[in-house]
C-alpha positions as CSV (number, residue, x, y, z in Angstrom):
1,X,-17.3,101.6,-14.5
2,X,-17.4,99.4,-11.7
3,X,-21.6,98.4,-12.4
4,X,-20.7,97.4,-16.0
5,X,-18.0,95.0,-14.4
6,X,-20.5,93.7,-11.7
7,X,-22.8,93.1,-14.3
8,X,-20.9,90.8,-16.6
9,X,-21.2,87.2,-15.4
10,X,-18.1,85.5,-14.7
11,X,-16.5,83.6,-17.8
12,X,-15.7,80.0,-16.9
13,X,-14.8,77.3,-20.0
14,X,-17.2,74.8,-19.9
15,X,-16.8,72.0,-22.3
16,X,-18.7,71.6,-25.3
17,X,-20.6,68.6,-27.4
18,X,-18.4,70.2,-30.5
19,X,-15.0,70.6,-28.3
20,X,-15.0,68.1,-25.6
21,X,-11.5,69.3,-24.0
22,X,-12.2,72.1,-22.0
23,X,-8.8,73.9,-22.6
24,X,-8.7,73.1,-26.3
25,X,-5.4,75.7,-26.4
26,X,-3.3,75.1,-23.5
27,X,-1.1,72.3,-24.6
28,X,0.2,70.9,-21.5
29,X,-3.4,70.4,-19.9
30,X,-4.8,68.8,-22.9
31,X,-2.0,66.3,-24.1
32,X,-2.9,62.6,-22.8
33,X,-0.8,60.7,-20.6
34,X,1.5,58.2,-22.3
35,X,0.9,54.8,-22.1
36,X,3.3,54.0,-20.3
37,X,4.2,50.1,-20.2
38,X,6.8,48.0,-17.9
39,X,8.8,45.9,-19.5
40,X,8.3,42.4,-19.2
41,X,10.8,40.1,-17.0
42,X,12.5,37.6,-19.5
43,X,10.6,34.1,-19.1
44,X,13.2,31.1,-19.1
45,X,12.2,27.8,-20.5
46,X,14.1,24.7,-19.5
47,X,14.5,22.4,-21.4
48,X,15.1,18.4,-20.8
49,X,17.7,16.7,-22.8
50,X,17.3,13.5,-23.8
51,X,19.6,10.6,-23.3
52,X,20.2,8.2,-25.4
53,X,23.2,6.6,-24.3
54,X,25.3,3.7,-26.6
55,X,24.3,0.4,-25.8
56,X,27.0,-2.2,-23.8
57,X,26.9,-4.5,-26.8
58,X,27.1,-1.4,-29.2
59,X,30.6,-0.1,-27.5
60,X,31.9,-4.1,-26.9
61,X,31.7,-4.9,-30.8
62,X,33.7,-1.3,-31.7
63,X,36.2,-1.7,-29.5
64,X,36.7,-5.6,-30.8
65,X,36.4,-3.4,-34.6
66,X,39.4,-1.5,-33.8
67,X,41.3,-4.6,-32.6
68,X,41.7,-5.6,-36.2
69,X,43.7,-3.1,-37.9
70,X,45.6,-2.7,-34.5
71,X,46.8,-6.1,-34.2
72,X,47.7,-6.4,-38.3
73,X,49.8,-3.4,-37.8
74,X,52.6,-4.6,-35.0
75,X,54.3,-6.4,-37.4
76,X,55.3,-2.9,-38.7
77,X,56.3,-1.7,-34.8
78,X,59.2,-4.6,-35.1
79,X,62.3,-2.0,-36.0
80,X,60.9,0.3,-33.2
81,X,60.8,-3.0,-30.3
82,X,64.5,-3.8,-31.1
83,X,65.6,0.0,-30.8
84,X,63.4,0.2,-27.7
85,X,62.9,-2.9,-25.8
86,X,61.1,-1.2,-22.6
87,X,58.3,-0.2,-25.0
88,X,57.2,-4.1,-25.1
89,X,56.0,-4.0,-21.4
90,X,53.3,-1.6,-22.4
91,X,51.7,-4.2,-24.9
92,X,52.2,-7.2,-22.5
93,X,48.2,-6.9,-21.2
94,X,47.5,-7.7,-24.8
95,X,49.3,-10.7,-25.5
96,X,47.2,-13.3,-24.4
97,X,44.6,-11.5,-27.0
98,X,47.4,-11.6,-29.7
99,X,48.2,-15.4,-29.6
100,X,44.3,-16.3,-29.5
101,X,44.0,-14.0,-32.4
102,X,46.8,-15.5,-34.0
103,X,46.1,-19.1,-33.2
104,X,43.3,-18.5,-35.8
105,X,44.2,-19.8,-39.7
106,X,43.9,-17.0,-42.1
107,X,42.6,-15.0,-38.7
108,X,43.3,-11.5,-40.4
109,X,40.7,-12.6,-43.7
110,X,38.3,-14.2,-41.3
111,X,38.2,-11.2,-39.6
112,X,37.8,-9.2,-42.3
113,X,35.1,-10.3,-43.7
114,X,33.6,-10.8,-41.0
115,X,33.2,-7.3,-40.0
116,X,32.5,-6.0,-43.7
117,X,30.0,-8.4,-44.6
118,X,28.5,-9.4,-41.5
119,X,28.4,-5.8,-39.6
120,X,28.5,-2.8,-42.0
121,X,26.4,-4.5,-45.0
122,X,23.8,-5.3,-42.0
123,X,21.1,-3.4,-41.5
124,X,20.1,-5.2,-38.2
125,X,23.0,-3.5,-36.5
126,X,23.2,0.5,-35.1
127,X,24.7,3.3,-37.5
128,X,26.8,3.6,-34.4
129,X,28.6,0.4,-34.9
130,X,28.5,0.1,-38.6
131,X,30.6,3.2,-38.9
132,X,32.8,1.9,-36.5
133,X,33.6,-1.4,-38.1
134,X,33.8,0.8,-41.6
135,X,36.7,2.7,-40.1
136,X,38.5,-0.5,-38.8
137,X,38.1,-1.9,-42.5
138,X,38.9,1.1,-43.9
139,X,42.2,1.6,-41.8
140,X,43.2,-2.2,-41.9
141,X,43.1,-2.1,-45.9
142,X,45.2,1.4,-45.5
143,X,47.6,-1.1,-43.2
144,X,48.3,-2.9,-46.6
145,X,49.5,-0.4,-48.7
146,X,53.2,0.2,-47.1
147,X,54.3,-3.7,-46.9
148,X,53.2,-3.5,-50.9
149,X,55.3,-1.0,-51.5
150,X,58.5,-2.6,-49.2
151,X,57.7,-5.9,-51.8
152,X,57.6,-3.8,-54.5
153,X,60.5,-1.6,-54.5
154,X,63.0,-3.8,-51.7
155,X,64.9,-1.7,-50.0
156,X,67.2,-4.3,-49.1
157,X,69.1,-4.4,-45.4
158,X,71.3,-1.6,-45.3
159,X,71.3,2.4,-46.9
160,X,68.7,5.3,-47.6
161,X,65.9,2.8,-49.0
162,X,66.3,0.3,-45.9
163,X,66.3,3.9,-43.3
164,X,63.1,5.1,-45.4
165,X,61.5,1.7,-44.6
166,X,62.3,1.4,-41.0
167,X,61.2,5.4,-40.4
168,X,57.6,4.5,-42.7
169,X,57.1,0.7,-40.8
170,X,57.5,3.0,-37.4
171,X,55.0,5.8,-38.5
172,X,52.7,3.6,-39.9
173,X,52.9,1.5,-36.2
174,X,52.5,4.8,-33.9
175,X,49.6,6.2,-36.2
176,X,48.0,3.1,-35.6
177,X,48.3,2.6,-32.1
178,X,47.1,6.1,-32.0
179,X,44.4,5.2,-33.8
180,X,43.1,2.3,-31.5
181,X,43.9,4.3,-28.0
182,X,41.2,6.9,-29.5
183,X,38.7,3.9,-31.4
184,X,38.8,2.2,-27.7
185,X,38.5,5.3,-25.4
186,X,35.9,6.8,-27.3
187,X,33.8,3.8,-28.0
188,X,33.7,2.9,-24.2
189,X,32.6,6.4,-23.3
190,X,29.9,6.2,-26.0
191,X,31.0,8.7,-28.6
192,X,32.1,8.8,-32.0
193,X,35.4,9.0,-33.0
194,X,36.5,10.1,-36.3
195,X,40.0,8.6,-37.5
196,X,41.9,10.9,-39.8
197,X,42.0,9.6,-43.5
198,X,39.6,7.5,-42.5
199,X,36.4,9.0,-41.2
200,X,35.2,11.0,-44.5
201,X,36.1,7.4,-46.9
202,X,33.9,5.2,-43.7
203,X,31.0,7.3,-43.6
204,X,30.5,7.3,-47.6
205,X,30.1,3.5,-47.7
206,X,27.6,4.0,-45.2
């Protein structure tokens, strides 16, 4: 029996042409190594923003355009100035410009058609200037409505109708002042102001 054991050749597993894997029946030895890929580091892309500042001439024209409805709305503030005379101090810096504006005959009509025909309908101006000018023109047209209603209904000098007229004129004046401040500050900074009740109508005309 011992001689038989010595006479047997030692068994070694060698790869054969039909089975190149030396250990076909041992899964953990024959399983291929997983292909591990490390996650790539996120790459950050820096995008440079192109700054296109609004020219100074466009800002100046826009500021002048918003002065038209503001000057025409001062008539609605007379009841507020009578009740609070101290408010007149806030408007002292614009008195020279207001005097110059009132010194021109038919200044309101001249400024209106100059803005509408000379700026809004002039394609040589930028869209920024034309839009701001159209907003000013639209607001100036809306300011005529309270005056027409006052002349039609004629509320008189006493009674509830007169109080409603005073409240309405005061509200129109305050709204116009807010629009003027918002439009002027935005124009100075080069931003595009969007006035309530006005911006949509102005945008459709450009």
